[in-house]
Every structure is written in C-alpha cells, then in structure tokens.
DRENPA-3360 file (N, C-alpha, C; in nm, 2 decimals, always signed):
BEGIN
1 = MSLSRTAR = +9.07/+18.96/+6.07/+9.12/+18.88/+6.17/+9.23/+18.95/+6.25 ~ +9.28/+18.95/+6.35/+9.35/+18.97/+6.51/+9.34/+18.83/+6.54 ~ +9.48/+18.80/+6.61/+9.49/+18.66/+6.65/+9.61/+18.76/+6.77 ~ +9.55/+18.77/+6.91/+9.66/+18.78/+7.01/+9.69/+18.67/+7.11 ~ +9.85/+18.74/+7.23/+9.92/+18.61/+7.30/+9.91/+18.70/+7.38 ~ +9.92/+18.67/+7.53/+9.99/+18.78/+7.62/+10.03/+18.68/+7.70 ~ +10.20/+18.74/+7.79/+10.28/+18.68/+7.78/+10.31/+18.81/+7.95 ~ +10.32/+18.66/+8.04/+10.34/+18.77/+8.19/+10.48/+18.74/+8.21;
9 = ITAKNLEV = +10.58/+18.87/+8.31/+10.65/+18.91/+8.33/+10.71/+18.92/+8.47 ~ +10.76/+18.83/+8.54/+10.76/+18.85/+8.71/+10.95/+18.87/+8.77 ~ +10.92/+18.89/+8.87/+11.10/+18.92/+8.90/+11.18/+18.77/+8.87 ~ +11.10/+18.64/+8.92/+11.21/+18.53/+8.87/+11.25/+18.49/+8.78 ~ +11.23/+18.56/+8.68/+11.20/+18.55/+8.55/+11.34/+18.61/+8.45 ~ +11.34/+18.76/+8.56/+11.49/+18.84/+8.51/+11.59/+18.75/+8.54 ~ +11.71/+18.77/+8.47/+11.81/+18.78/+8.52/+11.88/+18.89/+8.54 ~ +11.97/+18.86/+8.68/+12.00/+18.92/+8.79/+12.10/+19.01/+8.79;
17 = VERNALWM = +12.15/+19.19/+8.70/+12.21/+19.21/+8.65/+12.17/+19.38/+8.73 ~ +12.27/+19.45/+8.71/+12.22/+19.58/+8.72/+12.14/+19.67/+8.61 ~ +12.04/+19.75/+8.64/+11.96/+19.80/+8.54/+11.97/+19.92/+8.54 ~ +11.96/+20.01/+8.39/+11.96/+20.14/+8.40/+11.83/+20.14/+8.33 ~ +11.79/+20.28/+8.32/+11.63/+20.34/+8.27/+11.69/+20.28/+8.08 ~ +11.76/+20.24/+8.03/+11.73/+20.20/+7.91/+11.70/+20.03/+7.88 ~ +11.70/+19.96/+7.98/+11.70/+19.86/+8.00/+11.60/+19.75/+7.91 ~ +11.49/+19.78/+7.88/+11.42/+19.74/+7.79/+11.38/+19.82/+7.67;
25 = APLLGGMQ = +11.51/+19.91/+7.61/+11.51/+19.94/+7.49/+11.48/+19.83/+7.41 ~ +11.56/+19.69/+7.47/+11.50/+19.58/+7.32/+11.40/+19.57/+7.29 ~ +11.27/+19.57/+7.40/+11.15/+19.52/+7.37/+11.09/+19.68/+7.30 ~ +11.13/+19.74/+7.31/+11.08/+19.91/+7.30/+11.03/+19.97/+7.15 ~ +11.23/+19.95/+7.15/+11.20/+19.99/+6.96/+11.38/+19.90/+6.92 ~ +11.41/+19.83/+7.04/+11.55/+19.75/+6.91/+11.52/+19.62/+6.81 ~ +11.37/+19.55/+6.80/+11.32/+19.53/+6.67/+11.38/+19.51/+6.53 ~ +11.35/+19.41/+6.51/+11.44/+19.43/+6.34/+11.31/+19.45/+6.29;
33 = SQVVRTIA = +11.20/+19.36/+6.32/+11.07/+19.34/+6.25/+10.99/+19.42/+6.32 ~ +10.89/+19.51/+6.20/+10.78/+19.50/+6.33/+10.69/+19.44/+6.36 ~ +10.65/+19.46/+6.49/+10.57/+19.37/+6.55/+10.48/+19.46/+6.65 ~ +10.32/+19.43/+6.62/+10.25/+19.45/+6.72/+10.20/+19.43/+6.85 ~ +10.27/+19.53/+6.97/+10.29/+19.48/+7.10/+10.27/+19.59/+7.18 ~ +10.18/+19.56/+7.26/+10.15/+19.63/+7.41/+10.23/+19.57/+7.54 ~ +10.29/+19.63/+7.60/+10.37/+19.64/+7.69/+10.31/+19.68/+7.81 ~ +10.28/+19.64/+7.92/+10.22/+19.69/+8.11/+10.30/+19.68/+8.20;
41 = WHIEGSPQ = +10.27/+19.72/+8.32/+10.36/+19.71/+8.37/+10.25/+19.76/+8.50 ~ +10.19/+19.64/+8.63/+10.16/+19.67/+8.76/+10.20/+19.71/+8.85 ~ +10.22/+19.84/+8.99/+10.29/+19.84/+9.08/+10.17/+19.80/+9.18 ~ +10.21/+19.77/+9.33/+10.13/+19.78/+9.40/+10.25/+19.77/+9.56 ~ +10.21/+19.94/+9.59/+10.28/+19.95/+9.71/+10.29/+19.80/+9.83 ~ +10.38/+19.85/+9.92/+10.36/+19.72/+10.02/+10.41/+19.80/+10.16 ~ +10.37/+19.77/+10.28/+10.39/+19.82/+10.37/+10.58/+19.86/+10.42 ~ +10.63/+19.96/+10.47/+10.76/+19.99/+10.50/+10.85/+19.87/+10.56;
49 = DEARHLSE = +10.74/+19.85/+10.64/+10.80/+19.76/+10.79/+10.83/+19.60/+10.69 ~ +10.72/+19.54/+10.61/+10.73/+19.43/+10.60/+10.81/+19.44/+10.47 ~ +10.83/+19.54/+10.41/+10.90/+19.54/+10.30/+11.05/+19.54/+10.34 ~ +11.09/+19.58/+10.45/+11.24/+19.62/+10.53/+11.24/+19.48/+10.56 ~ +11.17/+19.41/+10.66/+11.18/+19.24/+10.66/+11.19/+19.20/+10.56 ~ +11.13/+19.15/+10.44/+11.15/+19.11/+10.33/+11.36/+19.10/+10.27 ~ +11.36/+19.26/+10.30/+11.49/+19.29/+10.23/+11.60/+19.21/+10.36 ~ +11.56/+19.22/+10.46/+11.66/+19.21/+10.58/+11.66/+19.00/+10.54;
57 = QDRVSDMA = +11.58/+19.00/+10.47/+11.55/+18.82/+10.47/+11.66/+18.83/+10.37 ~ +11.67/+18.89/+10.30/+11.72/+18.88/+10.13/+11.89/+18.88/+10.15 ~ +11.89/+19.01/+10.27/+12.03/+19.00/+10.31/+12.11/+18.89/+10.38 ~ +12.09/+18.86/+10.50/+12.06/+18.74/+10.55/+12.07/+18.62/+10.47 ~ +11.99/+18.60/+10.37/+12.02/+18.48/+10.24/+12.14/+18.48/+10.19 ~ +12.16/+18.60/+10.15/+12.29/+18.62/+10.08/+12.40/+18.63/+10.12 ~ +12.43/+18.67/+10.26/+12.53/+18.63/+10.36/+12.53/+18.52/+10.38 ~ +12.46/+18.43/+10.37/+12.49/+18.29/+10.42/+12.55/+18.23/+10.31;
65 = DQIKRAKD = +12.48/+18.27/+10.17/+12.51/+18.21/+10.04/+12.72/+18.23/+10.06 ~ +12.74/+18.37/+10.06/+12.93/+18.43/+10.05/+12.91/+18.35/+10.13 ~ +12.91/+18.31/+10.25/+13.02/+18.23/+10.37/+13.06/+18.10/+10.34 ~ +12.94/+18.06/+10.32/+12.96/+17.89/+10.23/+13.00/+17.89/+10.15 ~ +13.01/+17.99/+10.02/+13.11/+17.99/+9.91/+13.24/+17.96/+9.93 ~ +13.31/+18.05/+10.03/+13.39/+18.09/+10.05/+13.42/+17.94/+10.18 ~ +13.41/+17.87/+10.25/+13.39/+17.85/+10.33/+13.46/+17.71/+10.29 ~ +13.37/+17.67/+10.11/+13.37/+17.56/+10.03/+13.50/+17.59/+9.98;
73 = GQMEDVAL = +13.56/+17.72/+9.95/+13.64/+17.73/+9.87/+13.64/+17.78/+9.74 ~ +13.50/+17.82/+9.72/+13.47/+17.81/+9.57/+13.52/+17.98/+9.54 ~ +13.48/+18.02/+9.44/+13.54/+18.13/+9.36/+13.39/+18.22/+9.41 ~ +13.41/+18.33/+9.44/+13.33/+18.44/+9.46/+13.22/+18.46/+9.27 ~ +13.13/+18.46/+9.36/+12.95/+18.49/+9.23/+12.91/+18.59/+9.23 ~ +12.99/+18.62/+9.06/+12.99/+18.80/+9.10/+12.75/+18.82/+9.09 ~ +12.69/+18.68/+9.02/+12.57/+18.71/+9.02/+12.50/+18.74/+9.15 ~ +12.61/+18.66/+9.26/+12.52/+18.67/+9.42/+12.60/+18.80/+9.44;
81 = NVEADAAR = +12.68/+18.85/+9.41/+12.75/+19.01/+9.42/+12.59/+19.15/+9.41 ~ +12.56/+19.10/+9.29/+12.47/+19.18/+9.21/+12.32/+19.16/+9.34 ~ +12.32/+19.06/+9.33/+12.16/+19.04/+9.46/+12.22/+19.07/+9.56 ~ +12.33/+19.05/+9.61/+12.32/+19.10/+9.73/+12.34/+19.26/+9.73 ~ +12.40/+19.31/+9.70/+12.44/+19.47/+9.66/+12.31/+19.52/+9.66 ~ +12.23/+19.47/+9.57/+12.09/+19.51/+9.55/+11.98/+19.52/+9.65 ~ +11.99/+19.38/+9.76/+11.96/+19.37/+9.89/+11.98/+19.50/+9.96 ~ +12.12/+19.50/+9.99/+12.14/+19.64/+10.09/+12.09/+19.79/+10.05;
89 = RRHQDLIP = +12.09/+19.78/+9.90/+12.01/+19.93/+9.87/+11.89/+19.93/+9.87 ~ +11.87/+19.84/+9.89/+11.69/+19.80/+9.89/+11.66/+19.83/+10.07 ~ +11.78/+19.77/+10.14/+11.74/+19.75/+10.27/+11.81/+19.92/+10.35 ~ +11.88/+20.01/+10.29/+11.89/+20.16/+10.29/+11.80/+20.28/+10.22 ~ +11.71/+20.22/+10.12/+11.59/+20.29/+10.11/+11.48/+20.31/+10.19 ~ +11.45/+20.15/+10.29/+11.36/+20.14/+10.34/+11.39/+20.17/+10.51 ~ +11.50/+20.23/+10.54/+11.53/+20.29/+10.63/+11.42/+20.36/+10.75 ~ +11.39/+20.35/+10.83/+11.25/+20.48/+10.93/+11.27/+20.58/+10.90;
97 = GTGHVGAN = +11.15/+20.66/+10.85/+11.20/+20.79/+10.78/+11.21/+20.84/+10.67 ~ +11.25/+20.72/+10.58/+11.30/+20.76/+10.43/+11.16/+20.76/+10.35 ~ +11.00/+20.76/+10.39/+10.91/+20.77/+10.35/+10.88/+20.67/+10.25 ~ +10.97/+20.58/+10.20/+11.04/+20.47/+10.11/+10.89/+20.36/+10.15 ~ +10.82/+20.31/+10.05/+10.77/+20.16/+10.10/+10.83/+20.08/+9.97 ~ +10.79/+19.94/+10.01/+10.82/+19.82/+9.91/+10.68/+19.83/+9.78 ~ +10.71/+19.75/+9.71/+10.69/+19.73/+9.56/+10.67/+19.61/+9.53 ~ +10.59/+19.55/+9.47/+10.49/+19.43/+9.42/+10.52/+19.45/+9.28;
105 = WVGYITVT = +10.56/+19.35/+9.16/+10.51/+19.43/+9.02/+10.50/+19.28/+8.99 ~ +10.42/+19.33/+8.82/+10.43/+19.23/+8.75/+10.39/+19.32/+8.61 ~ +10.50/+19.26/+8.49/+10.49/+19.30/+8.40/+10.39/+19.25/+8.23 ~ +10.34/+19.28/+8.17/+10.25/+19.20/+8.06/+10.30/+19.24/+7.94 ~ +10.28/+19.14/+7.82/+10.35/+19.22/+7.68/+10.20/+19.13/+7.61 ~ +10.16/+19.16/+7.52/+10.05/+19.09/+7.43/+10.12/+19.13/+7.28 ~ +10.13/+19.06/+7.21/+10.12/+19.06/+7.02/+10.02/+19.00/+7.01 ~ +10.01/+19.07/+6.88/+9.93/+19.06/+6.78/+9.97/+19.03/+6.68;
113 = DGTERGLA = +9.89/+18.96/+6.59/+9.91/+18.93/+6.40/+9.82/+18.91/+6.33 ~ +9.78/+18.92/+6.25/+9.69/+18.83/+6.18/+9.64/+18.71/+6.16 ~ +9.75/+18.63/+6.14/+9.73/+18.47/+6.10/+9.83/+18.41/+6.21 ~ +9.81/+18.26/+6.22/+9.87/+18.19/+6.32/+10.02/+18.17/+6.34 ~ +10.06/+18.18/+6.22/+10.17/+18.16/+6.13/+10.27/+18.30/+6.22 ~ +10.19/+18.40/+6.17/+10.25/+18.53/+6.21/+10.23/+18.56/+6.36 ~ +10.14/+18.54/+6.40/+10.19/+18.53/+6.59/+10.27/+18.46/+6.60 ~ +10.29/+18.32/+6.56/+10.44/+18.23/+6.62/+10.54/+18.29/+6.60;
121 = DVSELIED = +10.56/+18.36/+6.43/+10.64/+18.41/+6.42/+10.73/+18.58/+6.52 ~ +10.59/+18.61/+6.53/+10.60/+18.74/+6.62/+10.63/+18.71/+6.77 ~ +10.60/+18.56/+6.82/+10.61/+18.56/+6.93/+10.77/+18.58/+6.94 ~ +10.84/+18.47/+6.84/+10.95/+18.43/+6.87/+11.07/+18.57/+6.88 ~ +10.99/+18.64/+6.81/+11.10/+18.80/+6.81/+11.04/+18.87/+6.95 ~ +10.96/+18.83/+6.98/+10.96/+18.93/+7.12/+11.07/+18.87/+7.26 ~ +11.03/+18.72/+7.24/+11.13/+18.61/+7.31/+11.24/+18.65/+7.32 ~ +11.29/+18.68/+7.18/+11.44/+18.75/+7.12/+11.46/+18.85/+7.17;
129 = AASRAGIR = +11.35/+18.96/+7.18/+11.42/+19.07/+7.24/+11.39/+19.10/+7.41 ~ +11.34/+19.01/+7.48/+11.33/+19.02/+7.59/+11.44/+18.95/+7.65 ~ +11.49/+18.83/+7.57/+11.63/+18.77/+7.61/+11.73/+18.91/+7.62 ~ +11.75/+19.00/+7.50/+11.85/+19.11/+7.54/+11.79/+19.16/+7.63 ~ +11.71/+19.19/+7.67/+11.70/+19.27/+7.81/+11.72/+19.23/+7.94 ~ +11.77/+19.11/+7.90/+11.79/+19.04/+8.06/+11.64/+18.98/+8.06 ~ +11.54/+18.93/+8.04/+11.41/+18.89/+8.06/+11.41/+18.68/+8.02 ~ +11.48/+18.65/+8.14/+11.54/+18.52/+8.08/+11.35/+18.38/+8.03;
137 = TLEWLEVD = +11.27/+18.45/+8.08/+11.14/+18.37/+8.04/+11.03/+18.43/+8.05 ~ +10.95/+18.43/+7.94/+10.83/+18.49/+7.92/+10.70/+18.40/+7.91 ~ +10.64/+18.40/+8.02/+10.54/+18.34/+8.08/+10.41/+18.33/+7.97 ~ +10.36/+18.22/+7.86/+10.22/+18.26/+7.77/+10.15/+18.23/+7.86 ~ +10.05/+18.27/+7.87/+9.90/+18.29/+7.97/+9.85/+18.20/+7.83 ~ +9.85/+18.09/+7.77/+9.72/+18.03/+7.67/+9.61/+18.05/+7.72 ~ +9.61/+17.97/+7.83/+9.43/+17.91/+7.89/+9.40/+18.06/+7.89 ~ +9.47/+18.16/+7.96/+9.38/+18.28/+8.00/+9.39/+18.39/+7.94;
145 = SATANAFT = +9.46/+18.39/+7.80/+9.49/+18.43/+7.72/+9.40/+18.53/+7.69 ~ +9.25/+18.54/+7.68/+9.18/+18.66/+7.65/+9.17/+18.72/+7.81 ~ +9.15/+18.71/+7.87/+9.15/+18.76/+8.03/+9.31/+18.81/+8.01 ~ +9.41/+18.75/+8.05/+9.51/+18.84/+8.03/+9.57/+18.91/+7.96 ~ +9.49/+18.92/+7.78/+9.49/+19.05/+7.70/+9.48/+19.20/+7.82 ~ +9.34/+19.20/+7.87/+9.33/+19.30/+7.92/+9.41/+19.34/+8.06 ~ +9.53/+19.28/+8.10/+9.59/+19.34/+8.16/+9.68/+19.45/+8.09 ~ +9.70/+19.43/+7.98/+9.80/+19.54/+7.87/+9.69/+19.64/+7.83;
153 = WPVGRGIA = +9.60/+19.67/+7.88/+9.50/+19.78/+7.86/+9.57/+19.86/+7.94 ~ +9.51/+20.07/+7.93/+9.54/+20.15/+8.02/+9.48/+20.08/+8.17 ~ +9.33/+20.02/+8.12/+9.22/+20.00/+8.24/+9.26/+19.89/+8.30 ~ +9.35/+19.77/+8.29/+9.36/+19.69/+8.32/+9.43/+19.65/+8.46 ~ +9.38/+19.58/+8.60/+9.49/+19.57/+8.68/+9.52/+19.38/+8.69 ~ +9.64/+19.42/+8.67/+9.74/+19.27/+8.61/+9.76/+19.24/+8.74 ~ +9.76/+19.28/+8.88/+9.85/+19.20/+9.01/+9.71/+19.17/+9.14 ~ +9.76/+19.07/+9.15/+9.66/+19.07/+9.30/+9.79/+19.10/+9.42;
161 = PANVSIGS = +9.73/+19.18/+9.47/+9.72/+19.20/+9.59/+9.86/+19.10/+9.68 ~ +9.93/+19.13/+9.75/+10.03/+19.04/+9.78/+9.93/+19.02/+9.96 ~ +10.02/+18.93/+9.99/+9.99/+18.85/+10.14/+10.01/+18.93/+10.23 ~ +9.92/+18.99/+10.32/+10.01/+19.14/+10.37/+9.97/+19.00/+10.50 ~ +10.01/+19.13/+10.60/+10.05/+19.06/+10.79/+9.95/+19.13/+10.85 ~ +9.90/+19.02/+10.98/+9.75/+19.05/+11.00/+9.77/+19.17/+11.08 ~ +9.89/+19.24/+11.16/+9.89/+19.35/+11.18/+9.85/+19.47/+11.07 ~ +9.88/+19.45/+10.94/+9.83/+19.52/+10.84/+9.71/+19.54/+10.81;
169 = KVEQFAQG = +9.66/+19.45/+10.81/+9.52/+19.41/+10.78/+9.45/+19.49/+10.89 ~ +9.51/+19.49/+11.02/+9.39/+19.54/+11.12/+9.41/+19.72/+11.12 ~ +9.56/+19.75/+11.08/+9.58/+19.91/+11.09/+9.48/+19.98/+10.93 ~ +9.50/+19.84/+10.86/+9.39/+19.95/+10.73/+9.30/+19.90/+10.74 ~ +9.21/+19.82/+10.84/+9.03/+19.82/+10.90/+9.06/+19.93/+10.96 ~ +9.17/+19.99/+11.12/+9.16/+20.09/+11.11/+9.13/+20.22/+11.12 ~ +9.20/+20.20/+10.95/+9.20/+20.33/+10.90/+9.11/+20.34/+10.80 ~ +9.02/+20.27/+10.80/+8.86/+20.21/+10.67/+8.94/+20.21/+10.53;
177 = KEAKEAL = +9.07/+20.18/+10.54/+9.07/+20.10/+10.40/+9.06/+19.98/+10.38 ~ +9.01/+19.95/+10.24/+9.01/+19.80/+10.23/+9.09/+19.80/+10.08 ~ +9.13/+19.66/+10.04/+9.22/+19.62/+9.96/+9.08/+19.60/+9.84 ~ +9.16/+19.65/+9.72/+9.06/+19.62/+9.58/+9.13/+19.50/+9.56 ~ +9.00/+19.38/+9.48/+9.04/+19.28/+9.42/+9.10/+19.30/+9.27 ~ +9.22/+19.25/+9.25/+9.21/+19.26/+9.08/+9.16/+19.18/+9.00 ~ +9.15/+19.24/+8.88/+9.11/+19.08/+8.81/+9.13/+19.02/+8.81;
% end
C-alpha cells in the first residue's frame, strides 16, 4: 500500500529573493533522506498588455511604499527593493515589440510513503527542503488530495485560466480561440 499527499506552491508563498537556475536544488536533490516525490509546474501565458498593466500596478505600489517609508523616516527595506527591481525587469520584458507575454503559474509536489507515520515524516522533510528553497508555505491539499495528485502527473493540468479582460475575450473569440478548462 502507498499513501500520497499533494501540496500547492503559489507566488504568495515564495520568499522575496533573487533566484537563479538552482533555486529548487534543495527539493530536487538536496535531501538527506530518500523521499519519493514528484514536482510539477503548470504555466499559462497571458496577453502582453494585461501583463504589462499588472507590472505597472506593481511598480506604482512599490514606489508608493518606498516614498512612504522615506517620509516616515524608516530604513530601506531590502525585500521591497528586490520586489521593485523584479517589477522593473518584468516591465522592461513586456515593452511592446519584444514578443514576451505574461505568465501565471502554480507548482505541485506529491510525496508518497507506505505508512501514515512515514507520510507524515516525508511531509516534514519536504517542508524543510521547501523552506531551504525559499518556499515559505506548502498548501497541503488534504480535502482534494486524490484530485490534486493528478496535477503532478505528466498529463495533469493544474492551473485554472486567469480572469481575462472583456477585450481579450472578444479578441480570442474573433480569432476562433476558446479557453480550455482546467481539471
């Protein structure tokens, strides 16, 4: 018998740090104990103009926060600086003519073990590794675990389409495109 448990990773649960290509190393190979796990990421592209609008909102919010901190005589917040720099880079990536689009994403991790105690132990090990990878919280999907497990299969689609503007819906309809439904 094998028992499984699946957790979701969203952007709000990530630490605000600059990342490199090895940011997930603690989850992929940096564990001291053997843990049967599957990790999957699902990405949905979003129209450039919508992504640019969201990046502009982020930039304005970050600038307002920096101005408020300066007015209040507070020290510089390094996390806020990292967020502001990321928003600036994202805005630069989305300049018209670059061909870049926005992206919505979600990650899933499924762990498996033969006993309930073993499953609890490997869940703790995965949470520790996730913490070392800069993931503050794993959202364990206890109620929907059997369904969520499929999100880590190669055929799973674990992201719901983002809410798109009316203009984008009309444009997609005119092009004969229809959004697929997520599982």
